[in-house]
C-alpha angles and dihedrals in degrees: 000000000000122000121228125198125196139141113265117192091336098315128096114243133183120199134178110230140133111277092242097048109122111250090234090067092045090052096045104032103030104028102030094235104145104169094094105072130212110238116145105351092221102080096255106105092044095208088135095052112149134152128266110193088341094307120110117248141159111248091197089076101033117087116227091241089067091061097061112140092354133119118254118189123188129180087273090065098045100086122071101233106296092346111098122220111256090251091054090049092050091048090057094043092051093044090230101163122083108162090000098213096120097034100096089055092043091052094047090050091049091051090052091048091053090049090056098034113025093185105036123188123225087261091054091051093044089058089069099115101197111131116240114181091192091061098229092153096125090055090046089055091050093048093050090050091048092050091048091051092047091049092048090051091050089053090048093246103124146321120323 
């Protein structure tokens, strides 16, 4: 069986897996990383959203061979030790999660949005296409705005 090496949440890992095995199964079944959730398996629901070299992607549709020598970040690697990422803090403050199943993917998508668009509009936030069956979209919008304001304040670019 082929070996695949990549950086997972800041640490190099090597795993034996078939080249075409979706990264989601490598993460969950071989490496014990359970934050990215299996929803649809075709990249539509986005409950598995993670980052590949700082860009959001769906590991349910990316084979492990495509991750060689790249950086994979899941929700488990977002915080800095005990210090939550500003999006995670805002999620808690705004009480976004209901069932919580989609939240790791929602958070990872929001982080990617704020990387691309530091001051997103409601329309920018509403284009987040992760599926949430609980319908917590208004709280998601508020949390993204709060995280954007906090990040701007930390950069000295406005009130937080």
